[in-house]
N, C-alpha and C positions, 0 to 999 in steps of 0.2 A: 114477666115470665116467673112462674112459681117453681121453686126448686123443692124436690122431695127431700125432706129431712128424715134421717133414720130415727126410729123410735129410740128413746133412751133405754139403756140396758137395765132392765128391771130383774134383778136376780133374787129379790126378796123372798120369793116362794119356791125357789129351786129345790131346797131340801124337802119340803112337803111334797112337791111333785115327784121327786125321786122316790120318796118313801111309798107313795101310792103306786108307782110303777113297780117297785120291788114286790109289794103286796100282791098286785095283779099277776105278776110273773110267778110268784109262789103258788097262787091259786091255780094258774094254768098248769103248773107242774103237777100239782096234786090231782087235778082232773085227768091229766094225761096218764098218770100212774094208775088211776082207777080203771081206765079203759084197757089197760094191759091184760087184765084177766079175760077180756072178751076178744083178744087179738091173737093172730098167729105169728109165727117166727119173724117174718120180714117186718110186719107192722110193729112188733115189740121192739125190734132193733131200731126202727125209725123213731119211735117214741123215746127210747132211751137216749139216742143221739141228740134229739131235740132238747130233751131235758138237761143233757150235759151242756149244751149251748146256752140254755136258759140259766143254768147255775153260773156259768162264766159271766153272763150278762148281769146277774144279781151281784156278783163280786165286783164288777166294774162300777155298777150303780152305787154300791155301798162305799167304794173308794171315792167316787165323785161326791157323794153326800158328805163324807168326811171333809173333803177339800172345800166344798161349799160352806159347810158349817164353820170351818176355820176362817174362811174369807169373810163370812158374815160377822163373826166375832171380831175380826180385824177391820170391820167396816169397809171391806173391798179395797184396801189400800195396796 
């Protein structure tokens, strides 16, 4: 009987992945802001609310990037 072994935890590229996610989120925010000029009141409020959530996500990802960078510098000890 063969047991499923979990894959080893490879965190070596987490910072790069997080940076890409932050950049994509920023681009989505910018695109959403551009659509506001063609939107009405309720849509504008939805875009602003979504961008506020995106900003919170960016802040979380940046904090995680900092943690990952520190862990990488400490060789994940």
